[in-house]
CHARMM internal coordinates of N, CA and C (Angstrom, degrees):
IC EDIT
DIST 1 N 1 CA 1.4396
DIST 1 CA 1 C 1.5161
ANGL 1 N 1 CA 1 C 108.02
DIST 1 C 2 N 1.2983
ANGL 1 CA 1 C 2 N 115.44
DIHE 1 N 1 CA 1 C 2 N 135.06
DIST 2 N 2 CA 1.4557
ANGL 1 C 2 N 2 CA 121.32
DIHE 1 CA 1 C 2 N 2 CA 179.01
DIST 2 CA 2 C 1.5211
ANGL 2 N 2 CA 2 C 109.78
DIHE 1 C 2 N 2 CA 2 C -117.73
DIST 2 C 3 N 1.3000
ANGL 2 CA 2 C 3 N 116.10
DIHE 2 N 2 CA 2 C 3 N 152.34
DIST 3 N 3 CA 1.4573
ANGL 2 C 3 N 3 CA 120.08
DIHE 2 CA 2 C 3 N 3 CA 172.82
DIST 3 CA 3 C 1.5242
ANGL 3 N 3 CA 3 C 108.45
DIHE 2 C 3 N 3 CA 3 C -112.04
DIST 3 C 4 N 1.3071
ANGL 3 CA 3 C 4 N 116.37
DIHE 3 N 3 CA 3 C 4 N 157.55
DIST 4 N 4 CA 1.4528
ANGL 3 C 4 N 4 CA 121.16
DIHE 3 CA 3 C 4 N 4 CA 178.42
DIST 4 CA 4 C 1.5191
ANGL 4 N 4 CA 4 C 108.49
DIHE 3 C 4 N 4 CA 4 C -142.22
DIST 4 C 5 N 1.2876
ANGL 4 CA 4 C 5 N 116.94
DIHE 4 N 4 CA 4 C 5 N 160.06
DIST 5 N 5 CA 1.4627
ANGL 4 C 5 N 5 CA 120.27
DIHE 4 CA 4 C 5 N 5 CA 174.77
DIST 5 CA 5 C 1.5229
ANGL 5 N 5 CA 5 C 109.39
DIHE 4 C 5 N 5 CA 5 C -146.90
DIST 5 C 6 N 1.3127
ANGL 5 CA 5 C 6 N 114.87
DIHE 5 N 5 CA 5 C 6 N 147.71
DIST 6 N 6 CA 1.4589
ANGL 5 C 6 N 6 CA 122.00
DIHE 5 CA 5 C 6 N 6 CA 178.49
DIST 6 CA 6 C 1.5136
ANGL 6 N 6 CA 6 C 108.51
DIHE 5 C 6 N 6 CA 6 C -125.14
DIST 6 C 7 N 1.2947
ANGL 6 CA 6 C 7 N 116.01
DIHE 6 N 6 CA 6 C 7 N -158.97
DIST 7 N 7 CA 1.4611
ANGL 6 C 7 N 7 CA 119.79
DIHE 6 CA 6 C 7 N 7 CA -179.23
DIST 7 CA 7 C 1.5255
ANGL 7 N 7 CA 7 C 112.53
DIHE 6 C 7 N 7 CA 7 C -64.70
DIST 7 C 8 N 1.3297
ANGL 7 CA 7 C 8 N 116.70
DIHE 7 N 7 CA 7 C 8 N -40.19
DIST 8 N 8 CA 1.4595
ANGL 7 C 8 N 8 CA 118.76
DIHE 7 CA 7 C 8 N 8 CA -175.98
DIST 8 CA 8 C 1.5250
ANGL 8 N 8 CA 8 C 113.88
DIHE 7 C 8 N 8 CA 8 C -130.82
DIST 8 C 9 N 1.3302
ANGL 8 CA 8 C 9 N 118.07
DIHE 8 N 8 CA 8 C 9 N 0.72
DIST 9 N 9 CA 1.4635
ANGL 8 C 9 N 9 CA 120.67
DIHE 8 CA 8 C 9 N 9 CA -176.80
DIST 9 CA 9 C 1.5242
ANGL 9 N 9 CA 9 C 110.59
DIHE 8 C 9 N 9 CA 9 C -135.05
DIST 9 C 10 N 1.3081
ANGL 9 CA 9 C 10 N 114.78
DIHE 9 N 9 CA 9 C 10 N 151.35
DIST 10 N 10 CA 1.4631
ANGL 9 C 10 N 10 CA 120.98
DIHE 9 CA 9 C 10 N 10 CA 170.45
DIST 10 CA 10 C 1.5225
ANGL 10 N 10 CA 10 C 107.39
DIHE 9 C 10 N 10 CA 10 C -130.57
DIST 10 C 11 N 1.3043
ANGL 10 CA 10 C 11 N 117.58
DIHE 10 N 10 CA 10 C 11 N 161.50
DIST 11 N 11 CA 1.4517
ANGL 10 C 11 N 11 CA 119.96
DIHE 10 CA 10 C 11 N 11 CA -179.79
DIST 11 CA 11 C 1.5069
ANGL 11 N 11 CA 11 C 111.58
DIHE 10 C 11 N 11 CA 11 C -169.19
DIST 11 C 12 N 1.3093
ANGL 11 CA 11 C 12 N 115.77
DIHE 11 N 11 CA 11 C 12 N -168.07
DIST 12 N 12 CA 1.4571
ANGL 11 C 12 N 12 CA 122.32
DIHE 11 CA 11 C 12 N 12 CA 179.96
DIST 12 CA 12 C 1.5204
ANGL 12 N 12 CA 12 C 108.22
DIHE 11 C 12 N 12 CA 12 C -140.16
DIST 12 C 13 N 1.3076
ANGL 12 CA 12 C 13 N 115.34
DIHE 12 N 12 CA 12 C 13 N 159.45
DIST 13 N 13 CA 1.4584
ANGL 12 C 13 N 13 CA 119.00
DIHE 12 CA 12 C 13 N 13 CA 175.02
DIST 13 CA 13 C 1.5208
ANGL 13 N 13 CA 13 C 109.84
DIHE 12 C 13 N 13 CA 13 C -143.03
DIST 13 C 14 N 1.3156
ANGL 13 CA 13 C 14 N 114.16
DIHE 13 N 13 CA 13 C 14 N 147.74
DIST 14 N 14 CA 1.4565
ANGL 13 C 14 N 14 CA 121.98
DIHE 13 CA 13 C 14 N 14 CA 179.57
DIST 14 CA 14 C 1.5183
ANGL 14 N 14 CA 14 C 107.08
DIHE 13 C 14 N 14 CA 14 C -128.83
DIST 14 C 15 N 1.2896
ANGL 14 CA 14 C 15 N 117.21
DIHE 14 N 14 CA 14 C 15 N 126.18
DIST 15 N 15 CA 1.4585
ANGL 14 C 15 N 15 CA 122.05
DIHE 14 CA 14 C 15 N 15 CA 175.18
DIST 15 CA 15 C 1.5201
ANGL 15 N 15 CA 15 C 114.99
DIHE 14 C 15 N 15 CA 15 C 57.43
DIST 15 C 16 N 1.3096
ANGL 15 CA 15 C 16 N 117.00
DIHE 15 N 15 CA 15 C 16 N 39.14
DIST 16 N 16 CA 1.4502
ANGL 15 C 16 N 16 CA 120.55
DIHE 15 CA 15 C 16 N 16 CA 174.98
DIST 16 CA 16 C 1.5160
ANGL 16 N 16 CA 16 C 115.05
DIHE 15 C 16 N 16 CA 16 C 87.28
DIST 16 C 17 N 1.3240
ANGL 16 CA 16 C 17 N 118.85
DIHE 16 N 16 CA 16 C 17 N -0.83
DIST 17 N 17 CA 1.4648
ANGL 16 C 17 N 17 CA 119.32
DIHE 16 CA 16 C 17 N 17 CA 177.39
DIST 17 CA 17 C 1.5150
ANGL 17 N 17 CA 17 C 108.98
DIHE 16 C 17 N 17 CA 17 C -90.96
DIST 17 C 18 N 1.3041
ANGL 17 CA 17 C 18 N 116.09
DIHE 17 N 17 CA 17 C 18 N 170.13
DIST 18 N 18 CA 1.4634
ANGL 17 C 18 N 18 CA 119.35
DIHE 17 CA 17 C 18 N 18 CA -178.41
DIST 18 CA 18 C 1.5174
ANGL 18 N 18 CA 18 C 112.72
DIHE 17 C 18 N 18 CA 18 C -96.55
DIST 18 C 19 N 1.3174
ANGL 18 CA 18 C 19 N 118.65
DIHE 18 N 18 CA 18 C 19 N 13.54
DIST 19 N 19 CA 1.4604
ANGL 18 C 19 N 19 CA 121.47
DIHE 18 CA 18 C 19 N 19 CA 177.69
DIST 19 CA 19 C 1.5119
ANGL 19 N 19 CA 19 C 113.81
DIHE 18 C 19 N 19 CA 19 C 93.01
DIST 19 C 20 N 1.3233
ANGL 19 CA 19 C 20 N 117.47
DIHE 19 N 19 CA 19 C 20 N 2.89
DIST 20 N 20 CA 1.4558
ANGL 19 C 20 N 20 CA 121.10
DIHE 19 CA 19 C 20 N 20 CA 179.23
DIST 20 CA 20 C 1.5215
ANGL 20 N 20 CA 20 C 110.06
DIHE 19 C 20 N 20 CA 20 C -98.81
DIST 20 C 21 N 1.3349
ANGL 20 CA 20 C 21 N 116.30
DIHE 20 N 20 CA 20 C 21 N 149.00
DIST 21 N 21 CA 1.4526
ANGL 20 C 21 N 21 CA 120.37
DIHE 20 CA 20 C 21 N 21 CA 175.59
DIST 21 CA 21 C 1.5268
ANGL 21 N 21 CA 21 C 109.23
DIHE 20 C 21 N 21 CA 21 C -79.53
DIST 21 C 22 N 1.3026
ANGL 21 CA 21 C 22 N 116.43
DIHE 21 N 21 CA 21 C 22 N 148.14
DIST 22 N 22 CA 1.4587
ANGL 21 C 22 N 22 CA 122.56
DIHE 21 CA 21 C 22 N 22 CA 177.77
DIST 22 CA 22 C 1.5302
ANGL 22 N 22 CA 22 C 108.83
DIHE 21 C 22 N 22 CA 22 C -68.18
DIST 22 C 23 N 1.3325
ANGL 22 CA 22 C 23 N 117.29
DIHE 22 N 22 CA 22 C 23 N 148.46
DIST 23 N 23 CA 1.4636
ANGL 22 C 23 N 23 CA 120.49
DIHE 22 CA 22 C 23 N 23 CA -177.70
DIST 23 CA 23 C 1.5281
ANGL 23 N 23 CA 23 C 112.13
DIHE 22 C 23 N 23 CA 23 C -60.65
DIST 23 C 24 N 1.3301
ANGL 23 CA 23 C 24 N 118.17
DIHE 23 N 23 CA 23 C 24 N -26.08
DIST 24 N 24 CA 1.4605
ANGL 23 C 24 N 24 CA 120.27
DIHE 23 CA 23 C 24 N 24 CA 178.22
DIST 24 CA 24 C 1.5242
ANGL 24 N 24 CA 24 C 111.64
DIHE 23 C 24 N 24 CA 24 C -68.33
DIST 24 C 25 N 1.3170
ANGL 24 CA 24 C 25 N 116.35
DIHE 24 N 24 CA 24 C 25 N -32.96
DIST 25 N 25 CA 1.4609
ANGL 24 C 25 N 25 CA 119.93
DIHE 24 CA 24 C 25 N 25 CA 176.87
DIST 25 CA 25 C 1.5210
ANGL 25 N 25 CA 25 C 109.66
DIHE 24 C 25 N 25 CA 25 C -69.50
DIST 25 C 26 N 1.3365
ANGL 25 CA 25 C 26 N 117.06
DIHE 25 N 25 CA 25 C 26 N -42.77
DIST 26 N 26 CA 1.4627
ANGL 25 C 26 N 26 CA 119.83
DIHE 25 CA 25 C 26 N 26 CA 175.78
DIST 26 CA 26 C 1.5283
ANGL 26 N 26 CA 26 C 110.57
DIHE 25 C 26 N 26 CA 26 C -59.42
DIST 26 C 27 N 1.3228
ANGL 26 CA 26 C 27 N 117.11
DIHE 26 N 26 CA 26 C 27 N -43.53
DIST 27 N 27 CA 1.4626
ANGL 26 C 27 N 27 CA 120.95
DIHE 26 CA 26 C 27 N 27 CA 179.49
DIST 27 CA 27 C 1.5119
ANGL 27 N 27 CA 27 C 112.29
DIHE 26 C 27 N 27 CA 27 C -60.35
DIST 27 C 28 N 1.3316
ANGL 27 CA 27 C 28 N 116.52
DIHE 27 N 27 CA 27 C 28 N -42.93
DIST 28 N 28 CA 1.4560
ANGL 27 C 28 N 28 CA 120.41
DIHE 27 CA 27 C 28 N 28 CA 178.82
DIST 28 CA 28 C 1.5300
ANGL 28 N 28 CA 28 C 110.43
DIHE 27 C 28 N 28 CA 28 C -65.26
DIST 28 C 29 N 1.3164
ANGL 28 CA 28 C 29 N 117.34
DIHE 28 N 28 CA 28 C 29 N -42.89
DIST 29 N 29 CA 1.4674
ANGL 28 C 29 N 29 CA 120.76
DIHE 28 CA 28 C 29 N 29 CA -179.81
DIST 29 CA 29 C 1.5216
ANGL 29 N 29 CA 29 C 111.69
DIHE 28 C 29 N 29 CA 29 C -64.84
DIST 29 C 30 N 1.3213
ANGL 29 CA 29 C 30 N 117.22
DIHE 29 N 29 CA 29 C 30 N -38.36
DIST 30 N 30 CA 1.4696
ANGL 29 C 30 N 30 CA 120.51
DIHE 29 CA 29 C 30 N 30 CA 176.85
DIST 30 CA 30 C 1.5266
ANGL 30 N 30 CA 30 C 109.86
DIHE 29 C 30 N 30 CA 30 C -63.46
DIST 30 C 31 N 1.3363
ANGL 30 CA 30 C 31 N 117.05
DIHE 30 N 30 CA 30 C 31 N -43.00
DIST 31 N 31 CA 1.4685
ANGL 30 C 31 N 31 CA 121.13
DIHE 30 CA 30 C 31 N 31 CA 178.99
DIST 31 CA 31 C 1.5305
ANGL 31 N 31 CA 31 C 110.52
DIHE 30 C 31 N 31 CA 31 C -63.20
DIST 31 C 32 N 1.2996
ANGL 31 CA 31 C 32 N 116.77
DIHE 31 N 31 CA 31 C 32 N -41.69
DIST 32 N 32 CA 1.4718
ANGL 31 C 32 N 32 CA 121.26
DIHE 31 CA 31 C 32 N 32 CA 178.63
DIST 32 CA 32 C 1.5244
ANGL 32 N 32 CA 32 C 110.05
DIHE 31 C 32 N 32 CA 32 C -61.71
DIST 32 C 33 N 1.3093
ANGL 32 CA 32 C 33 N 116.45
DIHE 32 N 32 CA 32 C 33 N -43.95
DIST 33 N 33 CA 1.4672
ANGL 32 C 33 N 33 CA 122.90
DIHE 32 CA 32 C 33 N 33 CA 179.25
DIST 33 CA 33 C 1.5300
ANGL 33 N 33 CA 33 C 110.03
DIHE 32 C 33 N 33 CA 33 C -63.48
DIST 33 C 34 N 1.3405
ANGL 33 CA 33 C 34 N 116.30
DIHE 33 N 33 CA 33 C 34 N -44.90
DIST 34 N 34 CA 1.4656
ANGL 33 C 34 N 34 CA 120.55
DIHE 33 CA 33 C 34 N 34 CA 179.80
DIST 34 CA 34 C 1.5214
ANGL 34 N 34 CA 34 C 110.87
DIHE 33 C 34 N 34 CA 34 C -61.58
DIST 34 C 35 N 1.3168
ANGL 34 CA 34 C 35 N 117.33
DIHE 34 N 34 CA 34 C 35 N -43.26
DIST 35 N 35 CA 1.4629
ANGL 34 C 35 N 35 CA 120.95
DIHE 34 CA 34 C 35 N 35 CA -179.08
DIST 35 CA 35 C 1.5234
ANGL 35 N 35 CA 35 C 110.73
DIHE 34 C 35 N 35 CA 35 C -62.78
DIST 35 C 36 N 1.3125
ANGL 35 CA 35 C 36 N 116.63
DIHE 35 N 35 CA 35 C 36 N -40.88
DIST 36 N 36 CA 1.4679
ANGL 35 C 36 N 36 CA 119.94
DIHE 35 CA 35 C 36 N 36 CA 179.55
DIST 36 CA 36 C 1.5233
ANGL 36 N 36 CA 36 C 112.57
DIHE 35 C 36 N 36 CA 36 C -70.01
DIST 36 C 37 N 1.3364
ANGL 36 CA 36 C 37 N 116.67
DIHE 36 N 36 CA 36 C 37 N -21.06
DIST 37 N 37 CA 1.4691
ANGL 36 C 37 N 37 CA 121.10
DIHE 36 CA 36 C 37 N 37 CA 176.80
DIST 37 CA 37 C 1.5261
ANGL 37 N 37 CA 37 C 111.64
DIHE 36 C 37 N 37 CA 37 C -96.96
DIST 37 C 38 N 1.3335
ANGL 37 CA 37 C 38 N 116.56
DIHE 37 N 37 CA 37 C 38 N 4.19
DIST 38 N 38 CA 1.4655
ANGL 37 C 38 N 38 CA 122.87
DIHE 37 CA 37 C 38 N 38 CA -177.05
DIST 38 CA 38 C 1.5278
ANGL 38 N 38 CA 38 C 112.03
DIHE 37 C 38 N 38 CA 38 C 55.97
DIST 38 C 39 N 1.3184
ANGL 38 CA 38 C 39 N 116.32
DIHE 38 N 38 CA 38 C 39 N 39.80
DIST 39 N 39 CA 1.4592
ANGL 38 C 39 N 39 CA 122.75
DIHE 38 CA 38 C 39 N 39 CA 176.04
DIST 39 CA 39 C 1.5286
ANGL 39 N 39 CA 39 C 108.06
DIHE 38 C 39 N 39 CA 39 C -110.69
DIST 39 C 40 N 1.3112
ANGL 39 CA 39 C 40 N 116.84
DIHE 39 N 39 CA 39 C 40 N 115.36
DIST 40 N 40 CA 1.4608
ANGL 39 C 40 N 40 CA 118.06
DIHE 39 CA 39 C 40 N 40 CA 179.94
DIST 40 CA 40 C 1.5246
ANGL 40 N 40 CA 40 C 112.58
DIHE 39 C 40 N 40 CA 40 C -101.96
DIST 40 C 41 N 1.3203
ANGL 40 CA 40 C 41 N 117.69
DIHE 40 N 40 CA 40 C 41 N -23.10
DIST 41 N 41 CA 1.4599
ANGL 40 C 41 N 41 CA 120.00
DIHE 40 CA 40 C 41 N 41 CA 179.57
DIST 41 CA 41 C 1.5338
ANGL 41 N 41 CA 41 C 109.66
DIHE 40 C 41 N 41 CA 41 C -149.19
DIST 41 C 42 N 1.3223
ANGL 41 CA 41 C 42 N 117.60
DIHE 41 N 41 CA 41 C 42 N 67.27
DIST 42 N 42 CA 1.4662
ANGL 41 C 42 N 42 CA 119.44
DIHE 41 CA 41 C 42 N 42 CA -178.52
DIST 42 CA 42 C 1.5221
ANGL 42 N 42 CA 42 C 112.34
DIHE 41 C 42 N 42 CA 42 C -68.26
DIST 42 C 43 N 1.3210
ANGL 42 CA 42 C 43 N 116.71
DIHE 42 N 42 CA 42 C 43 N 152.46
DIST 43 N 43 CA 1.4702
ANGL 42 C 43 N 43 CA 122.24
DIHE 42 CA 42 C 43 N 43 CA -178.04
DIST 43 CA 43 C 1.5257
ANGL 43 N 43 CA 43 C 112.25
DIHE 42 C 43 N 43 CA 43 C -61.58
DIST 43 C 44 N 1.3211
ANGL 43 CA 43 C 44 N 117.51
DIHE 43 N 43 CA 43 C 44 N -31.23
DIST 44 N 44 CA 1.4701
ANGL 43 C 44 N 44 CA 120.76
DIHE 43 CA 43 C 44 N 44 CA -175.89
DIST 44 CA 44 C 1.5302
ANGL 44 N 44 CA 44 C 112.96
DIHE 43 C 44 N 44 CA 44 C -74.97
DIST 44 C 45 N 1.3212
ANGL 44 CA 44 C 45 N 117.92
DIHE 44 N 44 CA 44 C 45 N -11.35
DIST 45 N 45 CA 1.4638
ANGL 44 C 45 N 45 CA 121.19
DIHE 44 CA 44 C 45 N 45 CA -177.44
DIST 45 CA 45 C 1.5352
ANGL 45 N 45 CA 45 C 111.38
DIHE 44 C 45 N 45 CA 45 C -61.29
DIST 45 C 46 N 1.3186
ANGL 45 CA 45 C 46 N 117.29
DIHE 45 N 45 CA 45 C 46 N -31.52
DIST 46 N 46 CA 1.4743
ANGL 45 C 46 N 46 CA 120.92
DIHE 45 CA 45 C 46 N 46 CA -178.31
DIST 46 CA 46 C 1.5220
ANGL 46 N 46 CA 46 C 112.85
DIHE 45 C 46 N 46 CA 46 C -67.73
DIST 46 C 47 N 1.3082
ANGL 46 CA 46 C 47 N 117.54
DIHE 46 N 46 CA 46 C 47 N -14.18
DIST 47 N 47 CA 1.4630
ANGL 46 C 47 N 47 CA 120.88
DIHE 46 CA 46 C 47 N 47 CA -179.68
DIST 47 CA 47 C 1.5338
ANGL 47 N 47 CA 47 C 113.08
DIHE 46 C 47 N 47 CA 47 C -87.87
DIST 47 C 48 N 1.3179
ANGL 47 CA 47 C 48 N 116.97
DIHE 47 N 47 CA 47 C 48 N -7.29
DIST 48 N 48 CA 1.4639
ANGL 47 C 48 N 48 CA 120.71
DIHE 47 CA 47 C 48 N 48 CA 178.67
DIST 48 CA 48 C 1.5247
ANGL 48 N 48 CA 48 C 110.21
DIHE 47 C 48 N 48 CA 48 C -83.70
DIST 48 C 49 N 1.3098
ANGL 48 CA 48 C 49 N 115.67
DIHE 48 N 48 CA 48 C 49 N 158.14
DIST 49 N 49 CA 1.4583
ANGL 48 C 49 N 49 CA 122.17
DIHE 48 CA 48 C 49 N 49 CA 175.73
DIST 49 CA 49 C 1.5281
ANGL 49 N 49 CA 49 C 109.01
DIHE 48 C 49 N 49 CA 49 C -59.14
DIST 49 C 50 N 1.3269
ANGL 49 CA 49 C 50 N 116.68
DIHE 49 N 49 CA 49 C 50 N 142.38
DIST 50 N 50 CA 1.4670
ANGL 49 C 50 N 50 CA 120.78
DIHE 49 CA 49 C 50 N 50 CA -175.58
DIST 50 CA 50 C 1.5315
ANGL 50 N 50 CA 50 C 112.89
DIHE 49 C 50 N 50 CA 50 C -60.47
DIST 50 C 51 N 1.3287
ANGL 50 CA 50 C 51 N 117.77
DIHE 50 N 50 CA 50 C 51 N -33.67
DIST 51 N 51 CA 1.4743
ANGL 50 C 51 N 51 CA 119.99
DIHE 50 CA 50 C 51 N 51 CA 177.73
DIST 51 CA 51 C 1.5210
ANGL 51 N 51 CA 51 C 110.76
DIHE 50 C 51 N 51 CA 51 C -64.44
DIST 51 C 52 N 1.3183
ANGL 51 CA 51 C 52 N 116.08
DIHE 51 N 51 CA 51 C 52 N -40.69
DIST 52 N 52 CA 1.4654
ANGL 51 C 52 N 52 CA 120.13
DIHE 51 CA 51 C 52 N 52 CA -179.91
DIST 52 CA 52 C 1.5287
ANGL 52 N 52 CA 52 C 109.79
DIHE 51 C 52 N 52 CA 52 C -69.24
DIST 52 C 53 N 1.3291
ANGL 52 CA 52 C 53 N 117.39
DIHE 52 N 52 CA 52 C 53 N -40.27
DIST 53 N 53 CA 1.4685
ANGL 52 C 53 N 53 CA 120.62
DIHE 52 CA 52 C 53 N 53 CA 178.77
DIST 53 CA 53 C 1.5291
ANGL 53 N 53 CA 53 C 110.08
DIHE 52 C 53 N 53 CA 53 C -59.93
DIST 53 C 54 N 1.3221
ANGL 53 CA 53 C 54 N 117.03
DIHE 53 N 53 CA 53 C 54 N -40.32
DIST 54 N 54 CA 1.4647
ANGL 53 C 54 N 54 CA 120.26
DIHE 53 CA 53 C 54 N 54 CA 177.04
DIST 54 CA 54 C 1.5173
ANGL 54 N 54 CA 54 C 111.97
DIHE 53 C 54 N 54 CA 54 C -60.66
DIST 54 C 55 N 1.3128
ANGL 54 CA 54 C 55 N 116.34
DIHE 54 N 54 CA 54 C 55 N -43.38
DIST 55 N 55 CA 1.4656
ANGL 54 C 55 N 55 CA 120.82
DIHE 54 CA 54 C 55 N 55 CA 178.70
DIST 55 CA 55 C 1.5251
ANGL 55 N 55 CA 55 C 110.16
DIHE 54 C 55 N 55 CA 55 C -67.08
DIST 55 C 56 N 1.3219
ANGL 55 CA 55 C 56 N 116.95
DIHE 55 N 55 CA 55 C 56 N -40.13
DIST 56 N 56 CA 1.4703
ANGL 55 C 56 N 56 CA 121.22
DIHE 55 CA 55 C 56 N 56 CA 178.68
DIST 56 CA 56 C 1.5237
ANGL 56 N 56 CA 56 C 109.75
DIHE 55 C 56 N 56 CA 56 C -59.68
DIST 56 C 57 N 1.3131
ANGL 56 CA 56 C 57 N 117.19
DIHE 56 N 56 CA 56 C 57 N -47.23
DIST 57 N 57 CA 1.4694
ANGL 56 C 57 N 57 CA 120.78
DIHE 56 CA 56 C 57 N 57 CA -178.27
DIST 57 CA 57 C 1.5247
ANGL 57 N 57 CA 57 C 111.96
DIHE 56 C 57 N 57 CA 57 C -64.58
DIST 57 C 58 N 1.3253
ANGL 57 CA 57 C 58 N 116.99
DIHE 57 N 57 CA 57 C 58 N -43.24
DIST 58 N 58 CA 1.4700
ANGL 57 C 58 N 58 CA 120.39
DIHE 57 CA 57 C 58 N 58 CA 177.02
DIST 58 CA 58 C 1.5281
ANGL 58 N 58 CA 58 C 111.00
DIHE 57 C 58 N 58 CA 58 C -62.60
DIST 58 C 59 N 1.3189
ANGL 58 CA 58 C 59 N 115.31
DIHE 58 N 58 CA 58 C 59 N -44.38
DIST 59 N 59 CA 1.4656
ANGL 58 C 59 N 59 CA 120.40
DIHE 58 CA 58 C 59 N 59 CA -178.46
DIST 59 CA 59 C 1.5137
ANGL 59 N 59 CA 59 C 111.16
DIHE 58 C 59 N 59 CA 59 C -66.55
DIST 59 C 60 N 1.3249
ANGL 59 CA 59 C 60 N 116.89
DIHE 59 N 59 CA 59 C 60 N -39.35
DIST 60 N 60 CA 1.4620
ANGL 59 C 60 N 60 CA 121.09
DIHE 59 CA 59 C 60 N 60 CA 178.66
DIST 60 CA 60 C 1.5225
ANGL 60 N 60 CA 60 C 110.57
DIHE 59 C 60 N 60 CA 60 C -62.80
DIST 60 C 61 N 1.3219
ANGL 60 CA 60 C 61 N 115.55
DIHE 60 N 60 CA 60 C 61 N -42.58
DIST 61 N 61 CA 1.4736
ANGL 60 C 61 N 61 CA 120.42
DIHE 60 CA 60 C 61 N 61 CA 177.40
DIST 61 CA 61 C 1.5301
ANGL 61 N 61 CA 61 C 110.16
DIHE 60 C 61 N 61 CA 61 C -60.88
DIST 61 C 62 N 1.3201
ANGL 61 CA 61 C 62 N 116.14
DIHE 61 N 61 CA 61 C 62 N -46.14
DIST 62 N 62 CA 1.4690
ANGL 61 C 62 N 62 CA 121.44
DIHE 61 CA 61 C 62 N 62 CA 179.25
DIST 62 CA 62 C 1.5283
ANGL 62 N 62 CA 62 C 110.76
DIHE 61 C 62 N 62 CA 62 C -60.77
DIST 62 C 63 N 1.3285
ANGL 62 CA 62 C 63 N 116.85
DIHE 62 N 62 CA 62 C 63 N -48.21
DIST 63 N 63 CA 1.4578
ANGL 62 C 63 N 63 CA 121.04
DIHE 62 CA 62 C 63 N 63 CA -177.18
DIST 63 CA 63 C 1.5309
ANGL 63 N 63 CA 63 C 111.82
DIHE 62 C 63 N 63 CA 63 C -65.82
DIST 63 C 64 N 1.3261
ANGL 63 CA 63 C 64 N 116.92
DIHE 63 N 63 CA 63 C 64 N -38.89
DIST 64 N 64 CA 1.4725
ANGL 63 C 64 N 64 CA 120.03
DIHE 63 CA 63 C 64 N 64 CA 177.40
DIST 64 CA 64 C 1.5156
ANGL 64 N 64 CA 64 C 110.81
DIHE 63 C 64 N 64 CA 64 C -63.93
DIST 64 C 65 N 1.3265
ANGL 64 CA 64 C 65 N 116.83
DIHE 64 N 64 CA 64 C 65 N -41.64
DIST 65 N 65 CA 1.4750
ANGL 64 C 65 N 65 CA 120.65
DIHE 64 CA 64 C 65 N 65 CA 178.69
DIST 65 CA 65 C 1.5274
ANGL 65 N 65 CA 65 C 110.30
DIHE 64 C 65 N 65 CA 65 C -64.37
DIST 65 C 66 N 1.3076
ANGL 65 CA 65 C 66 N 116.13
DIHE 65 N 65 CA 65 C 66 N -43.11
DIST 66 N 66 CA 1.4660
ANGL 65 C 66 N 66 CA 121.10
DIHE 65 CA 65 C 66 N 66 CA 179.57
DIST 66 CA 66 C 1.5260
ANGL 66 N 66 CA 66 C 110.49
DIHE 65 C 66 N 66 CA 66 C -63.44
DIST 66 C 67 N 1.3148
ANGL 66 CA 66 C 67 N 116.26
DIHE 66 N 66 CA 66 C 67 N -39.62
DIST 67 N 67 CA 1.4739
ANGL 66 C 67 N 67 CA 121.03
DIHE 66 CA 66 C 67 N 67 CA 179.74
DIST 67 CA 67 C 1.5181
ANGL 67 N 67 CA 67 C 111.02
DIHE 66 C 67 N 67 CA 67 C -64.85
DIST 67 C 68 N 1.3473
ANGL 67 CA 67 C 68 N 117.75
DIHE 67 N 67 CA 67 C 68 N -37.41
DIST 68 N 68 CA 1.4531
ANGL 67 C 68 N 68 CA 121.93
DIHE 67 CA 67 C 68 N 68 CA 178.36
DIST 68 CA 68 C 1.5199
ANGL 68 N 68 CA 68 C 111.04
DIHE 67 C 68 N 68 CA 68 C -60.37
DIST 68 C 69 N 1.3266
ANGL 68 CA 68 C 69 N 116.04
DIHE 68 N 68 CA 68 C 69 N -41.91
DIST 69 N 69 CA 1.4621
ANGL 68 C 69 N 69 CA 120.74
DIHE 68 CA 68 C 69 N 69 CA -175.99
DIST 69 CA 69 C 1.5280
ANGL 69 N 69 CA 69 C 112.72
DIHE 68 C 69 N 69 CA 69 C -75.50
DIST 69 C 70 N 1.3130
ANGL 69 CA 69 C 70 N 116.93
DIHE 69 N 69 CA 69 C 70 N -16.45
DIST 70 N 70 CA 1.4602
ANGL 69 C 70 N 70 CA 119.90
DIHE 69 CA 69 C 70 N 70 CA 179.76
DIST 70 CA 70 C 1.5217
ANGL 70 N 70 CA 70 C 112.03
DIHE 69 C 70 N 70 CA 70 C -83.33
DIST 70 C 71 N 1.3100
ANGL 70 CA 70 C 71 N 117.79
DIHE 70 N 70 CA 70 C 71 N -22.41
DIST 71 N 71 CA 1.4705
ANGL 70 C 71 N 71 CA 119.92
DIHE 70 CA 70 C 71 N 71 CA -177.72
DIST 71 CA 71 C 1.4866
ANGL 71 N 71 CA 71 C 112.43
DIHE 70 C 71 N 71 CA 71 C -96.12
END
COOR INIT
IC SEED 1 N 1 CA 1 C
IC BUILD
């Protein structure tokens, strides 16, 4: 792990990334959060980037299916 600093920001990087999570990980985490809140189509979803919304919907479908098989 490396750290870096600029004029106004500092951060870290692992394996060549800049320390940010990939948008697919954010999408999966949002879907996980929505499922735990029993929200399948919240009004605020339309304000997210369309790529993230696609990942959220796919992830939500996956998580719902997985939840069915656990019970």
